[in-house]
ROVOFI-895141 format. One record per residue: residue number from 1; residue in three letters; y, z, x of N, C-alpha, C, CB in turn. Coordinates in steps of 0.05 Angstrom, whole numbers, plus 32768, in hexadecimal, padded with zeros to 4 digits. Each point is the difference from the previous one (the first is absolute). Glycine has a CB too. Layout:
<atoms>
+-----+-----+------+------+------+------+------+------+------+------+------+------+------+------+
:   n : res :  n.y :  n.z :  n.x : ca.y : ca.z : ca.x :  c.y :  c.z :  c.x : cb.y : cb.z : cb.x :
+-----+-----+------+------+------+------+------+------+------+------+------+------+------+------+
: NUM : ALA :    Y :    Z :    X :    Y :    Z :    X :    Y :    Z :    X :    Y :    Z :    X :
...
+-----+-----+------+------+------+------+------+------+------+------+------+------+------+------+
</atoms>
This chain:
<atoms>
+-----+-----+------+------+------+------+------+------+------+------+------+------+------+------+
:   n : res :  n.y :  n.z :  n.x : ca.y : ca.z : ca.x :  c.y :  c.z :  c.x : cb.y : cb.z : cb.x :
+-----+-----+------+------+------+------+------+------+------+------+------+------+------+------+
:   1 : MET : 82E0 : 80DD : 7FCF : 7FEE : 800F : 8011 : 7FE9 : 800B : 7FF0 : 8026 : 800B : 801E :
:   2 : LYS : 7FE0 : 7FFF : 7FCA : 7FEC : 800C : 7FEF : 7FEA : 7FEB : 7FF9 : 8022 : 8020 : 7FED :
:   3 : LYS : 7FE7 : 7FC7 : 800C : 7FED : 7FEB : 7FFA : 7FEE : 7FFA : 8017 : 8021 : 7FED : 7FE0 :
:   4 : LEU : 7FEA : 8013 : 8039 : 7FF1 : 7FFA : 8018 : 7FEB : 8016 : 8004 : 8027 : 7FE8 : 8014 :
:   5 : SER : 7FE0 : 8031 : 7FE8 : 7FED : 8016 : 8003 : 7FEA : 7FFE : 7FEC : 8025 : 801D : 8010 :
:   6 : ILE : 7FE1 : 7FDC : 7FD7 : 7FEB : 7FFD : 7FEC : 7FED : 7FEA : 8007 : 8020 : 8011 : 7FDD :
:   7 : LEU : 7FEB : 7FD9 : 802C : 7FF0 : 7FE9 : 8009 : 7FEE : 8007 : 8017 : 8024 : 7FE1 : 7FF1 :
:   8 : LEU : 7FE5 : 802E : 8022 : 7FF0 : 8008 : 8017 : 7FE9 : 8012 : 7FF7 : 8028 : 7FFC : 801E :
:   9 : VAL : 7FDE : 8017 : 7FD0 : 7FEB : 8011 : 7FF6 : 7FEA : 7FF0 : 7FF1 : 8022 : 8026 : 7FFC :
:  10 : MET : 7FE7 : 7FC7 : 7FF4 : 7FED : 7FEF : 7FF1 : 7FEF : 7FF0 : 8014 : 8020 : 7FFC : 7FD9 :
:  11 : LEU : 7FEB : 7FF9 : 803B : 7FF1 : 7FF1 : 8014 : 7FEC : 8012 : 800E : 8027 : 7FE1 : 8006 :
:  12 : LEU : 7FE0 : 8037 : 8001 : 7FEE : 8013 : 800D : 7FE9 : 8006 : 7FEE : 8026 : 8013 : 801A :
:  13 : CYS : 7FDF : 7FF1 : 7FCC : 7FEA : 8006 : 7FED : 7FED : 7FE9 : 7FFE : 801F : 801E : 7FE7 :
:  14 : ILE : 7FEC : 7FC9 : 8018 : 7FEF : 7FE9 : 7FFE : 7FEF : 7FFD : 8019 : 8022 : 7FE9 : 7FE2 :
:  15 : SER : 7FEA : 801B : 8036 : 7FF2 : 7FFE : 8019 : 7FEA : 8015 : 8002 : 8029 : 7FED : 8015 :
:  16 : ALA : 7FDD : 802B : 7FE3 : 7FEC : 8016 : 8001 : 7FE9 : 7FF9 : 7FEE : 8024 : 8022 : 800A :
:  17 : LYS : 7FE1 : 7FD3 : 7FDE : 7FEB : 7FF9 : 7FEE : 7FED : 7FEB : 800C : 801E : 800B : 7FD9 :
:  18 : ASN : 7FEE : 7FE2 : 8034 : 7FF0 : 7FEA : 800C : 7FEE : 8009 : 8016 : 8024 : 7FE1 : 7FF3 :
:  19 : PHE : 7FE2 : 8034 : 801B : 7FF1 : 8008 : 8017 : 7FF3 : 801B : 7FFD : 801E : 7FE5 : 801B :
:  20 : ALA : 7FE3 : 8026 : 7FCD : 7FF3 : 801A : 7FFA : 7FE4 : 7FFA : 7FF5 : 802C : 8017 : 7FF8 :
:  21 : TYR : 7FC3 : 7FFD : 8009 : 7FE6 : 7FFC : 7FF4 : 7FF8 : 8019 : 7FF1 : 7FF2 : 7FE0 : 8024 :
:  22 : GLY : 7FFC : 801D : 7FC8 : 7FF8 : 8016 : 7FF0 : 7FEA : 8011 : 800D : 800D : 7FE6 : 7FD8 :
:  23 : PHE : 7FDF : 800D : 8033 : 7FEA : 800E : 800D : 7FF1 : 7FEC : 8011 : 7FFC : 8020 : 7FD9 :
:  24 : SER : 7FF2 : 7FEC : 8038 : 7FF0 : 7FEF : 8011 : 7FE2 : 8008 : 7FFD : 8027 : 7FFB : 8021 :
:  25 : VAL : 7FC8 : 7FF2 : 7FE4 : 7FE3 : 8004 : 7FFE : 7FF3 : 7FF2 : 8018 : 8001 : 8004 : 7FCD :
:  26 : VAL : 7FEB : 8009 : 803F : 7FF1 : 7FF4 : 8016 : 7FEA : 7FEF : 7FF2 : 8009 : 8027 : 8021 :
:  27 : ASN : 7FF7 : 7FBF : 7FE6 : 7FEC : 7FEE : 7FF4 : 7FE5 : 8002 : 800E : 8025 : 7FE1 : 7FF2 :
:  28 : SER : 7FC8 : 800E : 8005 : 7FE5 : 8001 : 800B : 7FFF : 7FF8 : 801E : 7FEF : 7FF5 : 7FD2 :
:  29 : ASP : 8026 : 7FFD : 8038 : 8001 : 7FF8 : 801C : 800D : 8016 : 8011 : 8003 : 7FD1 : 7FF2 :
:  30 : GLY : 8004 : 8045 : 8002 : 800D : 8016 : 800F : 801E : 7FFB : 8004 : 7FD5 : 8008 : 8016 :
:  31 : LYS : 8037 : 7FE5 : 7FDC : 801C : 7FFA : 8002 : 8010 : 800C : 7FE9 : 7FF5 : 7FD6 : 8019 :
:  32 : THR : 8022 : 8035 : 7FEC : 8010 : 800B : 7FEC : 8011 : 7FEB : 7FF3 : 8001 : 802C : 8018 :
:  33 : ILE : 7FFE : 7FD1 : 7FCE : 8010 : 7FED : 7FF1 : 8012 : 8010 : 7FED : 7FDB : 7FDC : 8002 :
:  34 : TYR : 803E : 801B : 7FFC : 8014 : 800D : 7FF1 : 8004 : 7FF3 : 7FE4 : 8017 : 800E : 802B :
:  35 : TYR : 7FEE : 8002 : 7FC1 : 8002 : 7FF6 : 7FE4 : 8018 : 800C : 7FF2 : 7FCF : 7FFB : 7FFF :
:  36 : ASN : 803C : 7FF5 : 7FEE : 8013 : 800A : 7FEC : 7FF3 : 7FFF : 7FE5 : 8027 : 7FF0 : 801C :
:  37 : ILE : 7FDD : 8024 : 7FD4 : 7FF6 : 8000 : 7FE5 : 8012 : 7FEE : 7FEF : 7FEC : 802F : 8005 :
:  38 : THR : 8008 : 7FBE : 7FED : 8010 : 7FED : 7FEF : 7FFD : 8006 : 7FE2 : 7FFB : 7FDE : 8024 :
:  39 : SER : 7FEF : 802F : 7FD5 : 7FFC : 8009 : 7FE4 : 7FEC : 8017 : 8000 : 800A : 7FD1 : 7FEE :
:  40 : SER : 7FEF : 8038 : 7FFC : 7FED : 8017 : 7FFF : 7FE4 : 7FF9 : 8009 : 801A : 8012 : 7FDB :
:  41 : THR : 7FE1 : 7FD3 : 8028 : 7FE5 : 7FF8 : 8009 : 8000 : 7FEC : 8017 : 7FF2 : 8007 : 7FD1 :
:  42 : THR : 8026 : 7FF1 : 8039 : 8002 : 7FEC : 8015 : 8011 : 8008 : 8017 : 7FF9 : 7FDE : 7FDD :
:  43 : VAL : 8001 : 8016 : 803A : 8010 : 8004 : 8018 : 8004 : 7FE5 : 800E : 7FEF : 802F : 8005 :
:  44 : GLU : 8024 : 7FD1 : 800E : 8004 : 7FE9 : 8011 : 7FFE : 8009 : 801D : 801D : 7FE8 : 7FDE :
:  45 : VAL : 7FD9 : 8008 : 8034 : 8000 : 8005 : 801C : 801D : 7FFD : 8008 : 7FD0 : 7FF0 : 8009 :
:  46 : CYS : 803B : 8023 : 8007 : 801C : 7FFE : 8007 : 8004 : 8002 : 801E : 800B : 8015 : 7FD4 :
:  47 : TYR : 800D : 7FE7 : 8034 : 8009 : 8000 : 801C : 7FFD : 801C : 800B : 8020 : 7FDB : 7FF8 :
:  48 : SER : 7FD9 : 8026 : 8021 : 8000 : 8019 : 800F : 8009 : 7FFA : 801D : 7FDC : 8015 : 7FE3 :
:  49 : SER : 8029 : 7FFE : 802C : 8008 : 7FFB : 801C : 7FE8 : 7FFC : 8012 : 8029 : 801B : 7FF9 :
:  50 : SER : 7FBF : 7FE6 : 7FFB : 7FE7 : 7FFC : 800F : 7FFE : 7FE3 : 8009 : 7FEA : 8026 : 7FE7 :
:  51 : SER : 800A : 7FD6 : 8030 : 7FFA : 7FE6 : 8009 : 7FE2 : 7FFB : 7FFE : 8028 : 8001 : 8020 :
:  52 : TYR : 7FD1 : 7FF0 : 7FCC : 7FE4 : 7FFA : 7FFB : 7FF5 : 7FEC : 8014 : 8007 : 800A : 7FCF :
:  53 : SER : 7FE0 : 7FF8 : 8038 : 7FF4 : 7FED : 8012 : 7FE3 : 7FFC : 7FF7 : 801E : 800D : 8026 :
:  54 : GLY : 7FD6 : 7FDD : 7FE4 : 7FE4 : 7FFA : 7FFA : 7FFD : 7FF7 : 7FE3 : 7FF2 : 8021 : 8022 :
:  55 : VAL : 7FF8 : 7FE8 : 7FD2 : 7FF9 : 7FF8 : 7FE5 : 8008 : 8015 : 7FEC : 7FD9 : 7FE5 : 8012 :
:  56 : ILE : 8033 : 8013 : 7FD8 : 8007 : 8013 : 7FEA : 7FF1 : 7FF7 : 7FE7 : 802E : 800A : 8015 :
:  57 : ASN : 7FC5 : 8009 : 7FDE : 7FF3 : 7FFB : 7FE6 : 800F : 8012 : 7FEC : 7FD2 : 7FF4 : 8015 :
:  58 : ILE : 803D : 7FFF : 7FD9 : 800E : 800F : 7FEC : 7FEC : 8006 : 7FE9 : 802D : 7FEA : 800C :
:  59 : PRO : 7FD0 : 802F : 7FEC : 7FED : 8007 : 7FEB : 800B : 7FF8 : 7FE4 : 7FEF : 8026 : 801C :
:  60 : GLU : 7FFE : 7FD6 : 7FD1 : 8008 : 7FFA : 7FE4 : 800E : 8017 : 7FF3 : 7FDA : 7FE0 : 7FFD :
:  61 : SER : 801E : 8038 : 800A : 800C : 8018 : 7FF4 : 8001 : 8016 : 8015 : 7FEF : 7FF3 : 7FD2 :
:  62 : VAL : 8023 : 8020 : 8029 : 8003 : 8018 : 8011 : 8002 : 8018 : 7FEF : 8017 : 7FE5 : 8024 :
:  63 : THR : 7FE1 : 8032 : 7FE7 : 8002 : 8019 : 7FF1 : 8013 : 8012 : 8010 : 7FD1 : 7FFC : 7FED :
:  64 : TYR : 8042 : 800F : 8004 : 8014 : 8012 : 800C : 8006 : 8016 : 7FEC : 8014 : 7FDB : 801C :
:  65 : ASP : 7FEC : 803D : 7FED : 8006 : 8017 : 7FEF : 7FF1 : 8001 : 7FE6 : 802D : 7FFF : 8014 :
:  66 : GLY : 7FB9 : 7FF9 : 7FEE : 7FEE : 8001 : 7FE9 : 8003 : 7FE8 : 7FED : 8003 : 8030 : 8003 :
:  67 : ASN : 800E : 7FBD : 8003 : 8004 : 7FE9 : 7FEF : 7FF6 : 7FE7 : 800F : 8027 : 8015 : 7FE9 :
:  68 : THR : 7FCC : 7FD9 : 8009 : 7FF7 : 7FE6 : 800B : 8013 : 7FEA : 7FF7 : 7FD0 : 8010 : 8002 :
:  69 : TYR : 803A : 7FE1 : 8011 : 8013 : 7FEA : 7FFB : 7FF4 : 7FE5 : 8009 : 8026 : 8020 : 8006 :
:  70 : SER : 7FDF : 7FCC : 7FEA : 7FF9 : 7FE5 : 8008 : 8016 : 7FF4 : 8012 : 7FE6 : 7FFA : 7FD4 :
:  71 : VAL : 8012 : 7FF9 : 8042 : 8013 : 7FF4 : 8012 : 8006 : 7FE4 : 7FF5 : 7FEF : 801B : 8029 :
:  72 : THR : 8029 : 7FE1 : 7FCD : 8007 : 7FE7 : 7FF2 : 8013 : 7FEE : 800F : 7FF8 : 8018 : 7FD6 :
:  73 : SER : 8015 : 7FF2 : 803F : 8012 : 7FEF : 800E : 8003 : 8009 : 801D : 8019 : 7FF6 : 7FD6 :
:  74 : ILE : 7FF0 : 7FF7 : 803B : 8007 : 8006 : 801B : 801E : 7FFC : 8001 : 7FD2 : 7FF2 : 8015 :
:  75 : GLY : 803D : 8023 : 7FEF : 801D : 8000 : 7FFD : 8010 : 7FF6 : 8017 : 7FF8 : 8024 : 7FE2 :
:  76 : TYR : 8022 : 7FE0 : 801A : 8015 : 7FF8 : 8012 : 7FFA : 8008 : 801D : 8020 : 8005 : 7FDA :
:  77 : MET : 7FDC : 7FE7 : 8037 : 7FFD : 8003 : 801D : 7FEA : 8013 : 8008 : 8030 : 7FF7 : 8004 :
:  78 : ALA : 7FBB : 800C : 7FEC : 7FEB : 8013 : 8004 : 7FF4 : 7FFF : 801C : 7FF6 : 7FFD : 7FD0 :
:  79 : PHE : 8005 : 7FEB : 803A : 7FF3 : 7FFE : 801B : 8013 : 7FF1 : 8013 : 7FD2 : 8000 : 7FEA :
:  80 : SER : 8047 : 7FFD : 800F : 8013 : 7FF1 : 8010 : 8001 : 800A : 801D : 801B : 7FF8 : 7FD6 :
:  81 : GLY : 7FE4 : 7FF5 : 803D : 8002 : 8007 : 801C : 7FE7 : 800A : 800D : 802F : 8009 : 7FF6 :
:  82 : CYS : 7FBB : 7FF7 : 7FFD : 7FE7 : 800B : 800B : 7FF2 : 7FE9 : 8010 : 7FFB : 8022 : 7FDA :
:  83 : SER : 800F : 7FD8 : 803D : 7FF6 : 7FE9 : 8010 : 7FE3 : 8004 : 8009 : 802F : 7FF9 : 8010 :
:  84 : GLY : 7FC7 : 801F : 7FF0 : 7FE4 : 8004 : 8007 : 7FEC : 7FFE : 7FE9 : 8011 : 801D : 8023 :
:  85 : LEU : 7FFA : 7FDE : 7FC5 : 7FEF : 7FFD : 7FE8 : 7FF2 : 7FE5 : 8002 : 801E : 801E : 7FE4 :
:  86 : THR : 7FC8 : 7FE1 : 801B : 7FF1 : 7FE6 : 8003 : 7FF5 : 7FF5 : 7FE7 : 7FF6 : 800E : 802E :
:  87 : SER : 8002 : 8004 : 7FBF : 7FF3 : 7FF7 : 7FE8 : 8005 : 8015 : 7FEA : 7FDD : 7FE7 : 801A :
:  88 : ILE : 8026 : 800F : 7FCD : 8004 : 8012 : 7FEA : 7FF0 : 7FF6 : 7FE8 : 802E : 800D : 8010 :
:  89 : THR : 7FC5 : 8006 : 7FE2 : 7FF2 : 7FFA : 7FE8 : 800E : 800C : 7FE9 : 7FD4 : 7FFD : 8019 :
:  90 : ILE : 8034 : 7FF3 : 7FD4 : 800E : 8009 : 7FE8 : 7FED : 8002 : 7FE9 : 802B : 7FEB : 8011 :
:  91 : PRO : 7FD4 : 802B : 7FE1 : 7FEC : 8003 : 7FEA : 8008 : 7FF1 : 7FE7 : 7FF5 : 802D : 8012 :
:  92 : ASN : 7FF8 : 7FD0 : 7FDC : 8003 : 7FF1 : 7FE7 : 8013 : 800F : 7FED : 7FD3 : 7FED : 8005 :
:  93 : SER : 8035 : 802B : 8000 : 8012 : 800F : 7FEF : 801E : 7FF8 : 8005 : 7FDF : 8026 : 7FFF :
:  94 : VAL : 8026 : 7FCD : 8018 : 801C : 7FF9 : 8007 : 8008 : 7FE7 : 7FF1 : 7FFA : 8015 : 802D :
:  95 : THR : 801E : 7FEC : 7FC7 : 800B : 7FE9 : 7FF1 : 8018 : 7FF4 : 800E : 7FEF : 8014 : 7FD6 :
:  96 : SER : 801E : 7FFB : 803C : 8017 : 7FF4 : 800D : 8002 : 8009 : 801E : 8018 : 7FFF : 7FD4 :
:  97 : ILE : 7FF2 : 7FEE : 803C : 8006 : 8004 : 801C : 801E : 7FFE : 8002 : 7FD3 : 7FED : 8011 :
:  98 : GLY : 803B : 8028 : 7FF7 : 801D : 8002 : 7FFF : 800F : 7FF2 : 8016 : 7FF8 : 802A : 7FEA :
:  99 : TYR : 8022 : 7FDB : 8016 : 8013 : 7FF5 : 8013 : 7FFA : 8009 : 801C : 8023 : 8000 : 7FDC :
: 100 : ALA : 7FDA : 7FEC : 8036 : 7FFD : 8005 : 801D : 7FE9 : 8013 : 8006 : 8030 : 7FF8 : 8006 :
: 101 : THR : 7FBB : 8008 : 7FEA : 7FEA : 8012 : 8003 : 7FF3 : 7FFF : 801C : 7FF8 : 7FFB : 7FCF :
: 102 : PHE : 8004 : 7FED : 803B : 7FF3 : 7FFC : 801A : 8012 : 7FF4 : 8015 : 7FD5 : 7FFB : 7FE8 :
: 103 : ARG : 8045 : 8006 : 8013 : 8014 : 7FF3 : 8012 : 7FFC : 800A : 801D : 8020 : 7FFC : 7FD9 :
: 104 : GLY : 7FDD : 7FF1 : 8039 : 7FFE : 8007 : 801C : 7FE5 : 800A : 8009 : 8030 : 800A : 7FFE :
: 105 : CYS : 7FBC : 7FF3 : 7FF2 : 7FE5 : 8008 : 8008 : 7FF3 : 7FE9 : 8010 : 7FFB : 801E : 7FD6 :
: 106 : SER : 800E : 7FDE : 8042 : 7FF9 : 7FE9 : 8011 : 7FE2 : 8000 : 8007 : 802E : 8001 : 8012 :
: 107 : GLY : 7FC5 : 8015 : 7FED : 7FE3 : 8001 : 8006 : 7FEF : 7FFA : 7FE8 : 800A : 8020 : 8024 :
: 108 : LEU : 8002 : 7FDE : 7FC5 : 7FF0 : 7FFC : 7FE7 : 7FF4 : 7FE4 : 8000 : 801E : 8020 : 7FE7 :
: 109 : THR : 7FC7 : 7FDF : 8019 : 7FF2 : 7FE7 : 8000 : 7FF1 : 7FFB : 7FE6 : 7FFC : 8003 : 8031 :
: 110 : SER : 7FFF : 8012 : 7FC0 : 7FEF : 7FFE : 7FE8 : 800B : 8010 : 7FE9 : 7FD9 : 7FF8 : 801E :
: 111 : VAL : 802B : 7FFB : 7FCB : 8008 : 800E : 7FE8 : 7FEF : 7FF4 : 7FE9 : 8030 : 8008 : 8011 :
: 112 : THR : 7FC4 : 800A : 7FE0 : 7FF1 : 7FF7 : 7FE8 : 8011 : 8008 : 7FE8 : 7FD2 : 8004 : 8017 :
: 113 : ILE : 8038 : 7FE9 : 7FDA : 8010 : 8005 : 7FE8 : 7FED : 7FFD : 7FE8 : 802C : 7FF0 : 8016 :
: 114 : PRO : 7FD0 : 8026 : 7FDB : 7FED : 7FFE : 7FEA : 800C : 7FF2 : 7FE8 : 7FEC : 802A : 800F :
: 115 : ASN : 8002 : 7FCF : 7FDE : 8008 : 7FF1 : 7FE8 : 8012 : 8011 : 7FED : 7FD6 : 7FE6 : 8004 :
: 116 : SER : 802D : 8033 : 8001 : 8011 : 8012 : 7FEF : 801E : 7FFC : 8006 : 7FDA : 8021 : 7FFE :
: 117 : VAL : 802D : 7FD6 : 801A : 801C : 7FFD : 8008 : 800D : 7FEA : 7FF1 : 7FF5 : 8011 : 802E :
: 118 : THR : 8022 : 7FF5 : 7FC6 : 800F : 7FEC : 7FF1 : 801A : 7FF8 : 800D : 7FEC : 8012 : 7FD7 :
: 119 : SER : 801E : 7FFF : 803B : 801A : 7FF9 : 800E : 7FFF : 8008 : 801D : 8018 : 8005 : 7FD4 :
: 120 : ILE : 7FF5 : 7FEA : 803C : 8004 : 8006 : 801D : 801E : 7FFF : 8005 : 7FD2 : 7FEC : 800D :
: 121 : GLY : 8039 : 802A : 7FFD : 801C : 8003 : 8002 : 800D : 7FF0 : 8017 : 7FFA : 802C : 7FED :
: 122 : LYS : 8020 : 7FD3 : 8012 : 8011 : 7FF3 : 8014 : 7FFA : 800C : 801B : 8024 : 7FF6 : 7FDE :
: 123 : ASN : 7FDA : 7FF9 : 8037 : 7FFB : 8008 : 801B : 7FE6 : 800F : 8005 : 8031 : 8002 : 8005 :
: 124 : ALA : 7FBC : 7FFC : 7FE8 : 7FE8 : 8010 : 8001 : 7FF1 : 7FFE : 801B : 7FFC : 7FFA : 7FCE :
: 125 : PHE : 8001 : 7FEE : 803C : 7FF1 : 7FFC : 8019 : 8013 : 7FF4 : 8016 : 7FD5 : 7FF9 : 7FE6 :
: 126 : TYR : 8044 : 800C : 8017 : 8014 : 7FF6 : 8013 : 7FF9 : 8007 : 801C : 8023 : 8003 : 7FDC :
: 127 : ASP : 7FDC : 7FEA : 8036 : 7FFC : 8003 : 801D : 7FE4 : 800C : 8006 : 8031 : 8006 : 8005 :
: 128 : CYS : 7FBB : 7FF4 : 7FEB : 7FE5 : 8007 : 8007 : 7FF4 : 7FE9 : 8010 : 7FFA : 801C : 7FD5 :
: 129 : SER : 800D : 7FE3 : 8044 : 7FFA : 7FEA : 8012 : 7FE2 : 7FFD : 8005 : 802C : 8005 : 8014 :
: 130 : GLY : 7FC4 : 8010 : 7FE8 : 7FE3 : 7FFF : 8005 : 7FF1 : 7FF5 : 7FE9 : 8005 : 8026 : 801E :
: 131 : LEU : 8008 : 7FD7 : 7FCB : 7FF2 : 7FF6 : 7FE8 : 7FFB : 7FE2 : 8002 : 8016 : 8024 : 7FE4 :
: 132 : THR : 7FD1 : 7FD4 : 801A : 7FF9 : 7FE3 : 8003 : 7FF9 : 7FF3 : 7FE6 : 7FF0 : 800B : 802D :
: 133 : SER : 8006 : 8004 : 7FBF : 7FFA : 7FF4 : 7FE6 : 8002 : 8016 : 7FEB : 7FE2 : 7FDD : 8015 :
: 134 : ILE : 8024 : 801A : 7FD2 : 8001 : 8012 : 7FEA : 7FF9 : 7FF1 : 7FE6 : 8024 : 801C : 8018 :
: 135 : THR : 7FCE : 7FF2 : 7FD7 : 7FF9 : 7FF5 : 7FE6 : 800F : 8010 : 7FEA : 7FD2 : 7FF0 : 8011 :
: 136 : ILE : 803E : 8003 : 7FE0 : 800E : 800C : 7FEA : 7FF0 : 7FFB : 7FE7 : 802E : 7FF9 : 8016 :
: 137 : PRO : 7FC7 : 801C : 7FDD : 7FEF : 7FFC : 7FE9 : 800E : 7FF5 : 7FE7 : 7FE4 : 8025 : 8012 :
: 138 : ASN : 800D : 7FD1 : 7FDB : 800A : 7FF4 : 7FE8 : 8011 : 8014 : 7FF0 : 7FD9 : 7FE2 : 7FFF :
: 139 : SER : 8022 : 8038 : 8004 : 800F : 8015 : 7FF1 : 801D : 8002 : 8008 : 7FD5 : 8018 : 7FFC :
: 140 : VAL : 8032 : 7FE0 : 801C : 801C : 8002 : 8009 : 8011 : 7FEB : 7FF1 : 7FF1 : 8011 : 802E :
: 141 : THR : 8025 : 7FFA : 7FC5 : 8012 : 7FEE : 7FF2 : 801A : 7FFC : 800E : 7FEB : 800F : 7FD6 :
: 142 : SER : 801C : 8004 : 803C : 801A : 7FFD : 800E : 7FFE : 8009 : 801D : 8018 : 8007 : 7FD5 :
: 143 : ILE : 7FF5 : 7FEA : 803C : 8002 : 8006 : 801D : 801E : 8000 : 8006 : 7FD2 : 7FEB : 800C :
: 144 : GLY : 8038 : 802C : 7FFF : 801C : 8002 : 8007 : 8008 : 7FEF : 8017 : 7FFE : 802E : 7FEF :
: 145 : GLY : 801C : 7FCF : 8014 : 800B : 7FF0 : 8016 : 7FF9 : 800A : 801B : 8025 : 7FF5 : 7FE2 :
: 146 : TYR : 7FD8 : 7FF9 : 8030 : 7FFA : 8006 : 801D : 7FE7 : 8011 : 8004 : 8031 : 7FFD : 8008 :
: 147 : ALA : 7FBD : 8001 : 7FE5 : 7FE8 : 8011 : 8001 : 7FF0 : 7FFB : 801A : 7FFE : 7FFF : 7FCE :
: 148 : PHE : 8002 : 7FE8 : 803C : 7FF1 : 7FFA : 8018 : 8012 : 7FF5 : 8017 : 7FD9 : 7FF6 : 7FE3 :
: 149 : GLU : 8040 : 8010 : 801C : 8013 : 7FF8 : 8014 : 7FF8 : 800C : 801B : 8025 : 7FFD : 7FDE :
: 150 : GLY : 7FDB : 7FF4 : 8037 : 7FFA : 800A : 801B : 7FE2 : 8003 : 8006 : 802B : 8017 : 7FFE :
: 151 : CYS : 7FC5 : 7FE0 : 7FF0 : 7FE2 : 8001 : 8004 : 7FF9 : 7FE6 : 800F : 7FF7 : 801C : 7FD6 :
: 152 : LYS : 8010 : 7FE3 : 8044 : 7FFE : 7FE8 : 800F : 7FE3 : 7FF6 : 8005 : 802A : 800E : 8016 :
: 153 : ASN : 7FC3 : 8003 : 7FE6 : 7FE4 : 7FF7 : 8003 : 7FF1 : 7FFC : 7FE6 : 8000 : 8018 : 802B :
: 154 : LEU : 800F : 7FEA : 7FBF : 7FF4 : 7FFC : 7FE6 : 7FFB : 7FE2 : 7FFB : 8017 : 802A : 7FEE :
: 155 : HIS : 7FD0 : 7FCE : 8014 : 7FF9 : 7FE4 : 7FFE : 7FF3 : 7FF8 : 7FE6 : 7FFA : 8000 : 8031 :
: 156 : TYR : 7FFD : 8014 : 7FC0 : 7FF2 : 7FFA : 7FE7 : 8009 : 8014 : 7FEA : 7FD8 : 7FED : 8019 :
: 157 : VAL : 8033 : 8008 : 7FD1 : 8007 : 8010 : 7FE9 : 7FF4 : 7FF3 : 7FE8 : 802B : 8010 : 8015 :
: 158 : TYR : 7FC4 : 7FFF : 7FDD : 7FF5 : 7FF6 : 7FE7 : 8010 : 800E : 7FE9 : 7FD1 : 7FF8 : 8014 :
: 159 : LEU : 803C : 7FF8 : 7FDC : 800F : 800A : 7FE9 : 7FEF : 7FFD : 7FE7 : 802C : 7FF4 : 8016 :
: 160 : GLY : 7FD0 : 8022 : 7FDC : 7FF2 : 8000 : 7FE7 : 800E : 7FF0 : 7FEA : 7FEC : 802C : 800C :
: 161 : GLU : 8007 : 7FCF : 7FDF : 800B : 7FEF : 7FEA : 8013 : 8010 : 7FEE : 7FD7 : 7FE5 : 8002 :
: 162 : GLY : 802B : 8035 : 8001 : 8011 : 8010 : 7FEF : 801D : 8002 : 8008 : 7FD8 : 8019 : 7FF6 :
: 163 : ILE : 802F : 7FDB : 8021 : 801C : 8002 : 800A : 8014 : 7FF3 : 7FED : 7FEE : 8000 : 802F :
: 164 : GLU : 8026 : 8010 : 7FC9 : 8015 : 7FF6 : 7FEF : 801A : 7FFE : 800F : 7FE9 : 8014 : 7FD9 :
: 165 : THR : 801C : 7FFF : 803A : 8019 : 7FFF : 800F : 7FFA : 8007 : 801E : 801B : 800C : 7FD6 :
: 166 : ILE : 7FF3 : 7FE6 : 803B : 8000 : 8006 : 801D : 801D : 8000 : 8008 : 7FD2 : 7FEA : 8008 :
: 167 : GLY : 8036 : 802C : 8005 : 801C : 8003 : 8009 : 8006 : 7FED : 8018 : 8000 : 802F : 7FF0 :
: 168 : GLU : 8017 : 7FD5 : 801C : 8009 : 7FF0 : 8016 : 7FEB : 7FFF : 8016 : 8030 : 800A : 7FF5 :
+-----+-----+------+------+------+------+------+------+------+------+------+------+------+------+
</atoms>
């Protein structure tokens, strides 16, 4: 019984970490974006319970509590389930797109992936049925499994020359 209790506490801590955020900032579009601090100079866009819609422009850097941080990743499920999200611009400071970042964003029709991105996580664009084309820049070396599963209207994918691994 003691082992089961410890396991449950560990699972709750992991779950809380995945869905917690450090701070939020209103961007130039008037939309609140949530961030986790990943180092003394960097942050990642993280999951929130907000339902984003329309166009989102992620800034290259954000200032919080007197400190300026570079936005270097879009984390675990950051925009997952935001069916009203139609377009997202990712800045040149971002190097990774995490697990299930845009999963279920059925209204997403436009994504610009900058040359700074080196990895796209598993299930990143899973079930983005509105996505019709995407260009993966030469900088991307890995694409996780099922990254474009369920993208039934995705008719054009340009894969850059830097791809080393593609998951299932």
